[in-house]
PALO-144851 format. One record per residue: residue in one letter; x negated, y, z of N, C-alpha, C in turn. Coordinates in steps of 0.02 Angstrom, whole numbers, plus 50000, padded with zeros to 5 digits. Atoms other than C-alpha are relative to their C-alpha. Example, Ala and Ser with C-alpha at 12.3 -4.5 7.8 and 13.67 -1.06 7.14 Angstrom:
2
A499554994150000493854977550390499555006050000 S500424994149997493164994750357500395005550037 
// end
This chain:
469
M499685007049962373355325952534500564997949962 K499705003450059374905325052427499794996449960 R500345003850043373845319752288499884995350020 N500325003449989372865308952377500634993250017 L499265007049991374585299252450500274999349958 F499515001950069375415300152274499534994449974 I500355005650041373875290152199500044995750036 L499885005949941373955278052355500534995149982 L499295003850008375765274952313499934996749945 C500185003550072375295272352127499614991650004 V500525006549982373895260352188500564994750030 A499355004849966375225250752291500304996749954 I499485004050050376565248352173499694995449952 T500145003550056375545242452048499614994150021 F500245008649974374665228252160500754998150021 A499255001849966376525224952215500314997449926 G499845003950044376705220152031499614997849965 G500275003850017375515209152004500064995249996 C499865007949988375145190752007500204996050047 T499775003149947375805178252107499514994450010 M500425008249967374915163552211500614994449970 A499575004950005376415152652131499624996949939 P500265005150035375815136952032500515000249932 K499534999650084375955138751830500604996449985 Y499435005150036377775131151772499914998249954 T499935000250058377755121851641500554991949980 R499445006150011379275109251577499834994250010 P500085008850015379215090551631500334996649957 E499645005050022379255076951533500524999250004 S498995003549996381115071851478499814991750020 P499985006349961381295056151573500444995049980 V499435003850029382635048351435499494998549941 P500254998750077382075042451257499985005049954 A499854995250023382015054351135500594999349917 D499365003550041383255044251009500404998350032 W499495000849980384935040751046499914991249999 P500125006849984385315022651088500194996149928 E499885004650051385365008750946500334994650008 G499665005649986386404993850917500674999949967 A499185002050017388094985750876500405006350029 A499684997249950388894998050991500185008049970 Y499954990850029388355014350886500024998549933 T500154999650093388315007550709500605005149959 G499354995350054390245017250671499825007250039 T500134994049986389305032950771499855005849923 K500094994650050389465048050657499485005950010 T500264995249995387905056550644499645004749912 A500004996750060388045066850476499795006850020 T500464992849965386835081750476500445009349970 N499804995050033388235092450382500745001450057 L499494997449941389285092950543499745005150054 P500244992749957389155108250651499674997450072 A500095001649921388205106850832500215004250027 V499864996549935388755108050989500035006750012 S500154993049969387975122851033500285005049963 E499724996550053388755132250883500675000350002 L499155002050029390395126350893500495002650071 K499504998549942391585136351014500544996550012 W499545004249992392975129451099500685000049976 R499264999650049394295137950981499864997749945 E500315003350048393415131350850500074991849985 F499905005949982393465114150912500794995950016 F499355001149985395125111950984500375003949953 A499444994250062396365118950828500624999750028 D499344997849977397865116350933499995004850031 E500014991749973398515133150969500334998750057 R499995001449930399435126151118499764998950054 L500425001349935398095118551190499515005650008 Q500374991649993397125135651140500185003650066 K499694996349950398365144751241499894997050068 L499875001349931398425133951385499195001250029 I500674997349975396405133951394499975008150018 E500234993349981396245152651394500555001050064 T499824999649930397565152951522499744997950074 A500395003249946396385142451640499635003650011 L500584995749977394935151651619500215008350015 N499844994349944395855167551683500294996950045 N499634999249943396765160051810499694995350064 N500265004749956395905145451879499655001650058 R500454996649963395245146652055499304997250007 D500775003449975393605135052064499615003549940 L500444996850058393035143851869499905006650059 R500064995949982393475160251964499365001550080 L500665003349940392185153652147499544999749956 A500635000250022390955151652024499835006349964 A500394995650020390935166151939500015007650064 L500344995549933391045175352134499294996050005 N500885001450012389355165352157499415003349964 V500614997950059388575172652013499995006850016 E500074992649972389045190252085499615000650071 R500215001549937388475186352248499194997549984 A500825001550012386785178952188499665006149947 R500154995550031386665193552084499695006050049 G500124992549963386735207152221499244996250055 L500565003349955385465193852332499345000749965 Y500534997650038384315195252188499725006950004 G500144993249984384405214852210499735001750042 I500214999349955384165213752370499144999750022 Q500595003150009382595204252355499285004449951 R500324998050033381905212552198499945008050038 A500104992449991382085231252301499385000050035 E500534998849954380785224752419499515002849978 L500524999450036379515227152296499975008150004 L500174992949998379865246952306500075003050091 P500104996649932379405258152446500925003850020 P499504998149973380895263352562500015006349998 V500074994950002380995281252550500585001750040 Y499464996349964382005293052669499775005050033 A499924992949970382285309552745500265000150072 A499774998149922382535314452931499845007650015 G499974993049954382855331053035500154998150056 S499804998549923382805332453212499875005750029 G499944992549944382775345753353500114999250059 G499844999949939382925348053514499775003650056 K500344993849939382615356753701499844994950046 E500155004749933381805349953840499645006350067 R500094994949949381515358354010499404996050044 V500465005049991379675353454062499795004050096 P500104996749917379455356054277499405002349998 A500654996049975377945366454359499524994349973 D500535004650002376935351554390499754995249940 L500175005750050376965341654227499755007449938 S499994994650058376855361754126499224998249968 S500674998250017375085365854032499795005350040 T500214993749963375345382054105500175000350071 G499744999349948375865376854278500395004850012 S499284996849994377465386654274500384995949968 A499445002950032379185379454218500005002149934 M500074999050088379505380854031500614995049966 T499595002950044380785376653902499594998649932 A500445001350034380095367653776500354998349931 E499475002450092380915364853569499474998949951 R500455003450064380245356353426500644999149967 Y499525002650075381185353853247499434997549980 D500465003350036380435341753131500594999449930 V499725003950058381065338552941499434996149982 N500595007350003380085321552885500414999949924 F499925002550059379975315052711499634992750002 G500525003849998379245298852706500264990149982 I499845009850027379195277352675499774999650070 S500065004949953379405266352830499914992750013 S500135008150002378505248252863500194998149929 W499945003450041378285245552691499494996149984 E500545003750007377545229952655499604998049915 I500114999550061376385231952501499694993449965 D499855006750012376525216352409499184998349962 F500835002550022374295214352374500074990349986 F500055009250011374585193152391500694998149966 G499625002150029376045192952297500604994050030 R499665004849956377165184952448500925004549977 I499434997249999378705198452403500384997449937 R499954999350070378555195352210500264992849989 S499895007050011378715175352243500664999550009 L499295000449961380235178352346500485003149946 K499654999550040380895187852209500254995049919 D499945007750028380495175352093500574994049987 Q499505006049969381475164052180500765000949994 A499454998250010382855174552184500245000249933 L499904996450060382965178852011500264990649964 E500025004250030382825160351972500724995250027 E499425002349963384305155552101500665004149942 F499494996550027385355168552015500284996449929 L499815000750062385255162151855500154991949978 A499755005950006385365143651904500785001950010 T499354999149967387145151351988500514999149922 Q499544996950063387575158951813500154992549974 E499755006650046387315140751723500454995850026 A499545004949974388305133451857500585001249977 R499354996850014389755146151808500204997149921 R499815002550045389545139251641500134992549999 S499815006149995389445121751682500694997850042 S499205000149960391175124351762500325001449975 Q499515001150083391955130951597499914995649979 I499945007650022391435115551525500474996450030 S499515005149951392185104451658500835004049995 L499464996749980393635116751664500434997749922 V499855000050052393985116251478500114993749970 S499825007850023393725097051438500624999350042 A499455003449970394915094151588500685005549990 V499374998750015396305104951533500144996449921 A499835002250085396225097251353500034992750026 L500085007849991396055078251439500845000050039 A499274998149989397635083151532500605000349950 Y499564997250055398595090151379500174991649971 L499945005450056398255075351287500174992450060 S499935007449962398445061251433501025003350021 L499235000349997400275069851457500434998149942 A499785001950063400585068251276499994994049990 A500125007549984400055050251295500694998750023 D499545003149964401305048251427500625000649992 Q499445001050019402595055351351500324997049926 E499865006850020402545043651208500074995450014 A499835005249981402495030951314500574996950020 L499284999049978404115036551399500535000149931 D499644999950054404815037351227500224991849965 L499975006150036404245020551179500564996050038 S499665005849961405095012351341500705002449986 R499334998950029406685023051289500374995749970 S499815003850064406825015251124499994992450029 T500015008349976406414997351202500714999250037 L499215000349948407765000451336500684999549956 A499415000450032409175003851202499954994949953 A499875008250027408614988051103499884994250044 Q499885007949951408594977251238500575001750030 Q499374998349975410304986051310500484995749943 E499674998450035410744982551139500204990849989 S500205006349993410154964651143500634995450063 Y499535003949928410954960251324500735001649983 D499474996650016412574968251259500344993749962 L499865006050043412644954751114499864993450039 I500275008549964412044938651225500555001850058 K499374998449944413464945851360500784997349967 K499495001550032414724942951232500014994149981 S499965007950009414214926051172499994995750049 Y499845003549914414104921051368500654999449987 D499385000850007415774926151373500474996849978 V499495004050046416634914751245499574994050009 G500085007549988415474901951301499274997249938 V500665002150074414204901251138498995001450050 A500564998749974412634910051251499904996150069 T499855005149920411964900151416499955006250047 Q500104995149919411784908851589499295000849989 L500704997549998409914907151563499655004049954 E500024994150044409894917351409500105007150012 L499814995549960410944929251502499325005050013 Y500594996549958409594933051634499395000149957 Q500604996850035408214933151511500135005149969 A499934992250021408964948251426500025004250038 Q499804996249967409344954651582499125003150012 T500664999549979407424953451637499775005249939 Q500224996950021407104962951492500165008150003 V499954993949988408114977751514499895003550070 D500204996549945407714979451707499205002849983 T500664998350008405924980051651499895005349971 A500054995550027406294993251522500065005250059 R499874995349953407075002351662499485001450042 R500604996149946405655003551788499525001549953 D500484997550027404465006751642500085006849977 I499794991050037405525023251598499765001650063 A499924997249942405485026651781499434999650029 R500684998749975403655024351807499635004649954 Y500484994850017403145035051657500215008150004 I499954995449991404365047951691499695003450074 Q500634999049957403285048351857499465003549995 Q500555000550031401955048451757499895007949974 V499924995650032402435062851647499765007050044 A499714993749941402945073151820499255002050025 T500785003049972401015068651881499535005449959 D500474995250050400295075251716500115008250012 E499674992749999401245092451712499735004150091 N500124996249948400795095751906499185000150001 A500664999150005398835092551862499805005849978 L499974994550059398975103651709500055004750033 N499824993849963399775117251823499415003350053 L500584999449947398225115451953499335002549956 L500744995450038396975118251812500105006649979 L499804994350029397995131751746499955006950038 G499964996249957398295138851910500665004449983 S499084997550008400105143051854500344994749960 P499825004350031401295134951797500135000149911 A500195000950074401185127651608500785003349964 P499224999150028402785135051499499994994449961 A499715006850019403865121151433499645001249927 A500325000850088403355127851233499514995449979 L500805003150015401625123551265499884994050014 L500245005849999401835106551311500014995149935 P500045005350050401605090351191500694998050012 A499385002949998403115082251133499844990449989 D500385005850018401825065051102499385002349954 L500614999850036400215061251036499985000749918 S499884999450070400655063150847500135008150000 S499884993050028401095082250866499365003350028 V500624995449990399505086950932499424999249939 V500414998950057398205095050816499254995250030 L500765003149986396615083250824499445004650005 P500444994550002395035091450875499314999449963 G500304998850081393665094850742499384992950025 E500545005050023392275080450717499345004850017 I500524996750007390555085150787499414994950001 S500485005149983388935075650790499355000550075 P500334999849936387655072550944499415002649962 G500834998750025386075076950830499684995149986 M500405005950023384625067650786499474998750073 G500515005849925383885065150968500415004350047 S499744996749946384135068651140499825006250030 E500344993249997383335084751147500615005350013 V499214995950009385125092951135500045001550071 L499854997449955385285090551290499695003050065 L500224993349975384195102251367500185005550016 S499614992550004385265116451321500575000450047 R499355001749974386675109351438499855004850051 P500104993649949387145121751580499694994950053 D500145002749932387025108751714498984998150005 I500795001649999385135102851669499725008749987 L500114993849979384845122851648499915000950056 Q500005000849932385275123851830499494997750008 A500625002749971384305111551868499145000649992 E500514998250029382795117551785499995006350042 H500044993749982383125135451853499874998450091 R500285000349921382985129752044499374995050002 L500575000849994381435120251996499465006450000 K500254993349995380705136851928499945002550095 A499834995849922381435142852100499434996950070 A500475003249974380335129152194499355002749985 Y500794999550030378665132952097499905007550045 A500114992549974378965153252160499904999450078 N500094997949921379355148152348499314995150019 I500685002849980377615137952346499425007049995 G500274993950010376955155052294500015003850077 A499714996949937377685163452436499574997150076 A500425002649927377065149652568499305000849995 R500764999450001375335152852493499755006050023 A500314992349995375255169452513500195002750103 A500204999549939375645168752707499444997250055 F500545002449972373955162552732499575008449987 F500354994050024373285180552686500505006550067 P499684993149948373525197552783500585002949953 R499424995550017375215207052765499685006650027 I500334992849985374795224652738500665005749985 S499384996550009376205237252767499895007050024 L499944992149988376325256252772500535001450020 T499484996249964377275267952871499565008049979 T500214994649989376975288252803500325005949999 T499404994550000377835304152818499715007549984 I500254993050018377655322052741500535004050021 G499564997149974378645336352847499735006650007 T500234993749982378695351652942500185001550063 A499654999349926378935355753131499775005350009 S499974993049989379135371353224500235001350078 S499514997949937379595377653386500615002950003 E499354998250000380995387353324500284997549920 L499675002450048382165381853211499845006549924 S500194996750044381835396253085499315001049978 G500575000950017380055394253084499884990549951 L500165007550023380255377152990499625000149937 F500395001650043379705379252844499575007049974 E500484996250011378565394352854499244999350000 S500805001250024376625394652814499684996550075 G500385002649934375645383652921500534994850045 S499695004449968377145372152989499984993549970 R499855005350039376875357752869499444993050052 T500265006849962376375339952954500094993649953 W500195005250032375885323052889499724994450052 S500405006349956375505306452964500004992749933 F500075006850044374925290952870499594993650037 A499985006349967374895273352962499994993749969 P500205007450025374315258352876499884994450053 Q499865004449958374485242552967499884993649950 A499975007750035373645223752923500074996750047 T499695004949956374325209453000499764993049955 I500545007450041373025194852973500214992550062 P500045006349952373515175953034499534996350034 I500525002049976372315170653145500164990850029 F499955005049975373245157053222500794998549987 D499165001350016375115150653179500044993349956 A499885006550003375465133553173500494997149948 R499285001250050376985136853053499724998349932 I500314998650071375785140052896500154993949972 W500335004850056375295124052838500574995650001 P499305005650004376895111952881500455005749956 A499514998150043377875125652779499825000749913 L500135003750061376735124052630500204994249994 K499775006650012376995106952643500564998049986 V499325002050032378875107552634500145005249948 S499844996950069378635119852502499844995749940 K500345004150053377765107352389500704993150004 V499445005250014379235091752430500325003249982 D499454999850054380385102052383500015003649945 R500294999650084379645105852210500204991649987 E499895006050021379695086852213500624997049992 I499565002649992381285084552268500625003349955 V499724998950014381975096852166499904999049925 L500085005250059381005087852007500274995349997 T499795004549999381585072352057500805002349964 Q499524998349993383365080152058500315002449895 Y500034995950075383065089451873499924993149943 E500265005350020382435072651810500554993749986 K499605003350024383955063951845500655002049975 T499554998450032385185075251798499994999349940 I500165000550087384245074351616500404990949987 Q499795005250003384635054551639500804998450001 T499325001249995386425055351702500275003449928 A499614997950069386855066951539499664997449957 F500415005050051385725054651428500644994550004 R499645006849994386865041551488500895000949997 E499124996350022388555051251470500005000049926 T500214998150061388115054451310499944992049971 A500205006350041387515037251263500834996050007 D499235003150001389325030951322500475001949960 A499624998150053390275041251232499894999349940 L500075002850057389375037551084500084991649966 A499945007650017389615018251109500734999750000 V499375002050007391485021851132500355002149928 M499835001050065391455030650953499954997249953 G500235004750064390405019550862500434993150009 T499555005350015391665005750912500775002349994 M499214999350010393325013850913500484999949949 E499845001750085393735014750735500404989749992 E499955007250025393684995250727500454997750066 R499384999149955394754994050900500665002449976 L499384997050031396125005050826500294995449943 S499945004350047396104995250672500274993850040 A499905005349975396314979150770500545001150032 Q499594998949986397654986350871500565000649969 Q499554997750057398544992750727500354992149979 S499665003650030398584977650649500324992850033 L499645004749964398994966450800500865003150049 V499304996549975400654979050841500284997049918 H499535004450055401154972950651500174994249999 A499965007950008400874954850663500715000350069 L499505003149946401994955150842500545002949971 S499374996650007403164965950758500444996449940 E499635006250040403544953150630499964997350026 T500095004349948403364940650758500705002750031 Y499454998949961404644948650849500704999349960 R499484999950053405814951050691500254992349992 L499695005650007405804933050649500144996050030 S499715004749906405984927050824500815001650000 N499324997950003407614936850826500424997349931 E499475002250058408204930450663500094992650006 R500005006849977407884911550714500355000150040 Y499655001149961408574915650860500914999349991 T499304998450021410304922750789500404993549942 K499575005650043410484909050666499774992350034 G499895004649977410264896550783499534995650010 I500525002150001408574889750758499574999250059 D500545000549919407554894350915500545001950063 S499714996149947407934899251087499765006550025 Y500214991449979408044916851170499295000550030 L500864999749985406244912851232499535001749956 G500384995150036405564916751100499935007649970 V499824991049989406364934051079499555000150037 L500084997249946405954937251226499145002050018 V500995000250013403904932451228499845003549942 A500254996450062403874942951050500155006250015 H499814994349990404604957851115499745002750050 R500464998249953403754958051279499215002549970 S500734998350027402004954751180500035007149935 L499844995050048402654969251061499995004250033 F500234991949948402884982251200499365001450020 V500624998149973401264978851263499645002249963 A500364996750055400394980051110499975007349972 Q499804993950026401244995851067499625006950059 Q500044996349931400885002951245499174999449993 G500695001350014398944997451192499815004849967 L499924995750043399095005651042499805007750018 V499924991449988399545023851107499274999350069 A500494999949939398285020951263499185001049966 L500625000250033396815017151128499905007349944 R499844992550044397325033951017500015005750056 L500214995449937397115043051190499385000749992 A500654997949995395515037851215499675000349962 K500224997650058395015040451046499795009050016 L500114991849978395385059051075499685001650064 A500594996749940394765059051246499174999349989 N500755001450008393195052551201499605004749944 Q500314993650026392985066951081499805007350039 V500224994749937393225078351209499434997850018 Q500344999249925392315070251334499165001049940 L500755000550036390675070251196499985007349983 Y500234991050014390835089951154499855001450064 A500194995249944390785091751325499514998150045 V500675002349982389315079951373499395002249977 L500664998250046388265088651238500125008650007 G500034993249973388675106851324500535002049952 G499544995350047390135112251198500615002950068 G499444996549960391525123951276499625004150064 A500464992449956390165136651387500075005149972 Q499894996250013390475149251272500355004050030 
// end
């Protein structure tokens, strides 16, 4: 009997590991063009083949700034959002382990014993008696044998959900790495803008003092004095604004790090930042398929396929098995004596005759697959748009920077000449006022463009899936 029971269990486990009724999964066609966009906005895009692929470029290699590296490492260790993502991975791993264990029989051992007084009118001997019984059993209780792949489909679904959660954690890491880098660069740019505002205030205060002296002796007009004062007040206002912005940037960086950033690691200005490395978007959009958020969406699509298999299996019988092998005796000392062995074998089959929920459940599983498929395709389209936008910025940034630098130079000369003309009495102070205001705005614009260029490099690295290693 033991041998037959062992053979039965082996056969059952073999069937349990068999095929499922889930439809065969094939990766859907990508809903975006195979090549990157072309046109005037992309003429300056670097597509050199000698540049490293993003998938091979770890974040420490891309971000060469040592201070930034330390900040990113701190964020990876302390950031609460990333910690939650990691905990979700562990939770999904546990749920997958639970579902996978459903394929294996739950083996248990149990012992029991007791005494019972049986009255005379219920006793088989016609007289009152005390009955004793002791049992020791080893067996399987209500184990569903997965002949039609229902449990296996649910196990596959749990596995894909677990893998999707892993990709979600990697996606969170990409977002965190890029967010820390962008916060670092924004802080550097605002620090530089603050320094620019302070130097502007010093220059404007000097001009105001000179005009005030000229006004006191009757050379300068009251209009010129107030015009100079407006420049001083504007510079003071800008300083206060950038002091606030720097504090806001530091607060944002501290939140990402999960702890206050050491002052020694904060940038002084954009010029002190070591530039990120150059990367290539690759020759086609297929590189996007390795992005963690796209892989996450694909795993969820595979989970939807597995769920259809479980819904289909609900139309077929469920076969469960309860069996025990043990020993029993009316005396505790006789439990393991010859002739005390017991066994039970109780298979059960549940056949769905009428269940109005089965067909709607199958329909829901198929609709869920279409929903997840649509989400998968939208994720790819979003990734393509993000990359195309970053490439458009890259393709035009050098021209914009060159024009802005030329503009700053021209306005600097305009301001110098206007100041000379006013000093010689050839022109009014209004020309100096307009020239200096235009120069300050252009200098601020140049800082913003330098920040935009660096931020775009970080963005392109992120949208191509960099930083997940």
